[in-house]
C-alpha positions in Angstrom: 29.1 34.4 6.7 26.8 35.5 3.8 23.4 36.6 5.0 20.5 34.6 3.8 18.3 36.2 1.2 14.6 36.8 1.8 13.7 34.2 -0.8 15.7 31.5 1.1 14.0 32.4 4.4 10.6 32.4 2.7 11.2 29.0 1.2 12.3 27.6 4.5 9.3 29.0 6.3 7.0 27.6 3.5 8.7 24.2 3.8 8.1 24.2 7.6 4.4 25.1 7.1 3.9 22.4 4.5 5.5 19.8 6.8 3.3 21.0 9.7 0.2 20.8 7.5 1.1 17.2 6.6 2.2 15.9 10.0 0.3 17.8 12.6 -3.0 15.9 12.1 -1.0 12.6 12.6 0.6 14.0 15.7 -2.8 15.0 17.0 -4.4 11.6 16.5 -1.4 10.0 18.2 -1.7 12.3 21.1 -5.5 11.7 21.5 -5.0 8.0 21.4 -3.9 8.4 25.0 -7.1 10.3 25.9 -9.1 8.8 28.8 -12.3 10.6 27.8 -15.3 8.8 26.5 -15.2 10.7 23.1 -12.1 11.5 21.1 -12.8 15.2 21.0 -13.2 15.4 24.8 -9.8 15.4 26.5 -10.2 14.2 30.1 -6.6 13.1 30.9 -3.6 11.1 29.8 -3.8 7.3 30.0 -3.9 4.0 28.2 -7.6 3.4 28.3 -8.0 3.5 24.5 -5.4 0.8 24.1 -7.0 -1.3 26.8 -10.4 -1.0 25.2 -9.1 -2.7 22.0 -8.6 -5.9 24.0 -12.2 -5.7 25.2 -13.9 -5.2 21.9 -13.9 -8.2 19.5 -15.4 -6.1 16.7 -12.3 -3.9 16.7 -10.0 -6.9 16.8 -11.9 -8.6 13.9 -11.8 -5.4 11.8 -8.0 -4.9 12.3 -7.4 -8.6 11.6 -9.4 -8.5 8.4 -7.5 -5.4 7.2 -4.1 -6.8 7.9 -4.9 -10.2 6.4 -6.4 -8.6 3.3 -3.4 -6.2 3.0 -0.9 -9.0 3.2 -2.7 -11.2 0.6 -3.4 -8.3 -1.7 0.2 -7.2 -1.5 1.5 -10.7 -2.3 -0.9 -11.0 -5.2 -0.3 -7.5 -6.6 3.5 -7.9 -6.2 3.6 -11.2 -8.0 1.5 -10.1 -11.0 3.0 -6.6 -11.1 6.6 -7.9 -11.0 6.0 -10.2 -13.9 4.3 -7.4 -15.9 7.1 -5.0 -15.1 9.8 -7.4 -16.1 8.0 -8.2 -19.4 7.6 -4.5 -20.3 11.3 -3.8 -19.5 12.9 -6.9 -21.1 10.4 -7.6 -24.0 9.5 -4.2 -25.2 7.4 -3.7 -28.3 4.2 -2.1 -29.6 2.2 -4.1 -27.1 4.1 -2.3 -24.3 2.4 1.1 -25.0 -1.0 -0.5 -25.2 -0.4 -2.3 -21.9 0.9 0.9 -20.3 -2.2 2.6 -21.5 -4.4 0.0 -19.8 -2.4 0.4 -16.6 -2.8 4.1 -16.8 -6.6 3.8 -17.1 -6.6 1.6 -14.0 -4.5 4.2 -12.2 -6.6 7.2 -13.0 -10.1 5.6 -12.8 -11.8 7.0 -9.6 -12.2 4.4 -6.9 -15.9 5.0 -6.7 -16.2 3.8 -10.4 -14.1 0.7 -9.6 -16.3 0.0 -6.5 -19.6 0.3 -8.4 -18.3 -1.9 -11.2 -16.9 -4.5 -8.9 -19.9 -5.0 -6.7 -22.3 -6.5 -9.3 -19.4 -8.3 -11.0 -18.4 -10.1 -7.8 -22.1 -10.9 -7.1 -22.4 -12.3 -10.6 -19.4 -14.5 -10.1 -20.3 -15.7 -6.7 -24.0 -16.3 -7.2 -25.0 -16.4 -10.8 -21.9 -18.1 -12.1 -21.8 -20.5 -9.2 -18.3 -19.6 -7.9 -18.7 -19.6 -4.1 -15.1 -18.4 -3.7 -16.2 -14.9 -4.7 -18.8 -14.9 -1.9 -15.9 -14.9 0.6 -15.3 -11.4 2.1 -11.5 -11.6 2.1 -11.4 -12.7 -1.5 -13.6 -9.8 -2.5 -11.5 -7.3 -0.6 -8.3 -8.8 -2.1 -9.6 -8.5 -5.7 -10.7 -4.9 -5.1 -7.5 -3.8 -3.4 -5.2 -5.4 -5.9 -6.4 -3.5 -9.0 -4.6 -0.3 -8.4 -1.7 -2.0 -6.6 -0.8 -4.2 -9.6 -0.5 -1.1 -11.7 1.8 0.6 -9.2 4.1 -2.4 -8.8 4.3 -2.7 -12.6 5.4 0.9 -13.0 8.0 0.6 -10.3 9.5 -2.7 -11.5 9.6 -1.5 -15.1 11.3 1.8 -14.1 13.9 -0.1 -12.1 14.8 -2.6 -14.9 14.8 -0.1 -17.7 17.6 1.8 -16.0 19.7 -1.4 -15.9 21.2 -3.0 -18.9 20.4 -6.6 -19.8 24.0 -7.8 -20.3 23.8 -9.9 -17.1 20.8 -11.9 -18.3 22.5 -12.3 -21.7 25.7 -13.5 -20.1 23.7 -16.0 -18.0 22.1 -17.4 -21.2 25.6 -17.6 -22.8 26.6 -19.7 -19.9 23.8 -22.2 -20.7 21.6 -21.2 -17.8 17.9 -22.0 -18.3 15.4 -19.1 -18.5 14.1 -20.1 -15.1 17.5 -20.0 -13.6 18.3 -16.7 -15.2 15.1 -15.2 -13.8 15.7 -16.6 -10.3 19.3 -15.8 -10.0 19.8 -12.7 -12.1 16.6 -10.8 -13.1 14.8 -11.1 -9.8 17.8 -10.0 -7.7 18.1 -6.9 -10.0 14.5 -6.1 -9.5 14.4 -6.9 -5.8 14.5 -3.3 -4.5 11.5 -2.4 -6.7 9.7 -5.6 -5.8 10.1 -4.8 -2.1 9.1 -1.2 -2.6 6.0 -2.4 -4.6 5.1 -4.8 -1.8 5.3 -2.1 0.8 3.2 0.3 -1.3 0.6 -2.4 -2.0 0.3 -3.2 1.7 -0.2 0.4 2.7 -2.6 1.1 -0.1 -4.7 -1.8 0.9 -4.7 -0.8 4.6 -6.4 2.5 4.0 -8.7 1.6 1.1 -12.1 2.7 2.1 -14.3 3.3 -0.9 -13.8 -0.1 -2.6 -13.9 -1.9 0.7 -17.2 -0.3 1.6 -18.8 -1.6 -1.6 -17.4 -5.1 -1.9 -17.3 -6.2 1.8 -19.7 -8.8 3.2 -21.0 -9.4 6.6 -18.3 -10.9 8.9 -15.4 -9.4 6.9 -15.5 -5.7 7.8 -12.1 -4.0 7.3 -10.9 -1.4 9.7 -11.5 1.7 7.4 -15.1 0.7 7.0 -15.4 0.2 10.7 -14.1 3.7 11.3 -16.5 5.1 8.7 -19.5 3.6 10.5 -18.2 4.7 13.9 -18.2 8.4 12.8 -22.0 8.4 12.9 -22.0 7.7 16.7 -18.9 9.7 17.5 -15.2 8.7 17.5 -13.8 7.2 20.6 -10.2 7.0 21.8 -9.8 3.4 20.8 -10.2 4.5 17.2 -7.1 6.7 17.6 -5.3 4.0 19.5 -5.7 1.5 16.6 -4.7 4.2 14.2 -1.5 4.8 16.2 -0.7 1.1 16.2 -1.2 0.9 12.4 1.0 4.0 12.0 3.7 2.2 14.0 3.3 -0.9 11.9 3.8 1.2 8.7 6.9 2.8 10.2 8.4 -0.6 11.2 7.7 -1.9 7.7 9.5 1.1 6.2 12.5 0.5 8.4 12.7 -3.2 7.6 12.5 -2.6 3.9 15.1 0.1 4.1 17.4 -2.2 6.0 16.9 -5.0 3.5 17.6 -2.7 0.6 20.7 -1.3 2.2 22.0 -4.8 2.9 21.4 -5.6 -0.8 23.8 -2.8 -1.6 21.5 0.0 -2.7 22.2 3.5 -1.5 19.5 5.7 0.1 19.3 7.7 -3.1 18.6 4.5 -5.2 16.0 3.4 -2.7 14.2 6.8 -3.0 14.3 6.6 -6.7 12.9 3.1 -6.7 10.1 4.1 -4.4 9.3 7.0 -6.8 9.3 4.7 -9.8 12.3 6.5 -11.5 
């Protein structure tokens, strides 16, 4: 057996260190979610007190519910608009495509603090000055704010997916006298399904941890979980914060597993799934 070179060993060690740097903080927060101490940093013993406290604090339950509700609505909204935009860019290319991609790029690279500061007076204007009470609702405000970046992400992924696929199937459907709506429903949408599912998942997770925009556009009675955690830092983090974070991590992992299962049943290999998630 050929001995490993020093460069191979160094790269393997570096890879292990990078993985440890990425995942050790997550492992620590999962471990401390089982802490029975009063504060998160004070380990008193192993137990389920943090999880039991969740059931005793309506404020925590409300914040988690607002975050999940907002994430689901924002993901559906962003996936619908992003899918249509991605299909249009892939199947109807032209000069407008590059202008539109430029606009999406601006949305993608604009700092969240800029979006947050811009959205706050805009939503206030719509809700109060323009007489649209819909925009006074906390969930609506959060959905609008969380959808901005997510729509751009979904558009990129769907476009990348369809650009790699020829349009002969849609042309054949039209030759067989299928209506545009039928072709979209039975040909184009199934082709884009892996990217649509990946975009939905990314939109959901992006919304769950959006803190900056949520802190600016939220209203009383609709405080999402990241903003609740941010306010809890001032008085000291407690084990129930880690417990909820662990449950949300589990929710994300279950979502990933379900999406992977659906994509594999649709006939996509693991490599294709990874490429779709990367937008390539």
